[in-house]
N, C-alpha and C positions, 0 to 999 in steps of 0.2 A: 663076209670076213668075220671071223671069228673075235673073240676078246682077245686070245694069247698073239693071234696075228696083228693086231692093233698095237698090243703091248711091244711087240718086236719092231714093229714101224717106229713106234713112239721114241724107242729106246735109240734106233739107228738115227733118227733126227736129232735127238739129244747130243748125240756123240759128232755129229756132223757140226752142230752149232758150237760145240765145246773147240773142236779144231779152228773153224774158223774165228774163234775169239783168241785161242791158246796160241796160236801159231804167232800173230802179230805181238801177243804179250810177251811171248819168250824173247822176240827180236826185240823188243824195248828194253827187257831186261839184260840181255846181251850190249845193246846201246849205253845203258846206264852204267854197267860194270866197264866197258870201255872208255867210256867219259872219265870214270873215277880214275881208273888206271892212268890213263893219259895225263891228266890234270890234277891229280891226287898227291904229287910230288914223292917223297920218298917212302909214305905209306899207302901209295896208290893201289898197289897189288894187292895189299892185305884187305883194303876196303872194297875191293872188284871181285874178290873171289866168291863172297855169299851171292852175289849178283849172277856170276857165271854158273855156279853149282845150281843155285834154284832155276835160272833157265834151261840148264840142259835137262835138269830132273823133271821140270814140268813138260818139256817137249818129250822126254820119253814115256811119260804118263799119257799125254794126250795121243801121240801117234801109238802107242801101244794099246790102248783103248779100242782102238778101230781094228786092229788084228785080233785082240781077243774077242771083240765083238762077233767078228766076220767066222772065227774058228768056232765059237759057241753056235753059231746059228747053222753050221756046216753038220754038226756034230750030235745037238739036241733035237730031238722029235716029241712033239705030243700027240 
């Protein structure tokens, strides 16, 4: 196994670990946002929006990283 293949395998492992940690983190962000929206009173939605937006953007980046990595793996050859 050459160095390039080892780097590719390491990159795939890093992405899978990011997904294992990132998906629950985004669920926690949505939960905190929901808690703030429910119990935040009149300002609840305003306080919850940054949590919702951050959780959604993080989830998109995490899931998109896997798709981008698999696309590049198919298209790039050394």
